[in-house]
C-alpha positions, 0 to 999 in steps of 0.5 A: 897596333892592328885594327881587329874585326871586333874594332870594326864591328864596334865602330859599325854598331849602333851602340856608341857608349865607349866609341871614343876609346875605340876610335882613339885605338883606330886612329893610333893604327891610322896607317893600316886604317887609311890603307883599308879605307882607301881600298874599301872606297875604291871597291865601292867606286868600282862596284857602283860604277860597274853596276851603273854601266851594266844597267845602262845609266852611262849609255844613251838609251836611244842611240846606244852611245856611251855617255862617259864624259858627256853627262852633266856633272852639275846634274849628277852632283844634284842627284847626290844632294837629292839623296841627302834630302831624301835621307833628311826627310826619312829621318824627319818622318822616322820612316823605314825605306819603301824598297827595303822596309826592314831598314830606316829610310835615312840609312838607305838614302845615305847608301844611295848617296854613297853609290852616286858619289862612287859612280860619279867619281869613277866615271870622271876618273877622280881619285876620291879614295885618295882624297878621302884618306888625305882629307881625313889625315888633314882633319886629324891634325887640324887645330880648329877641329880640336876639342879645345878650339871647338870649345873656344868662343867662335869654335866649330859646333860640328 
């Protein structure tokens, strides 16, 4: 079963009344969806990292020396966390973004987190795209993620 652009637009739309039916269709086409997800994430990583390098975020601005392999990974991870915190604060205050005022702040801050994750993954030479596909495949068949297991006593709420 092929995933159409209409399916993708539906998943990306804010209207989620029949989302479970569409999600079931997409999961049924999981191999095709996994390839598309992998390729899309790789493009995000490549673009995020290329933009960061071009803007000098991976260069010592005093010496011009490359910082690839030299930046503090813990600090970089906490910058990702800070984007999630900013998303939470925007959501709590129900504010639009200050730089893209036509968009909700939570939306823009989540995008910032994705950009930082893509940039860091590429800079470290990680296969985040492959891990993403594998993790989603694993989660698809996890017993503790089934509706029945989640309804059971002690089941995962979310």
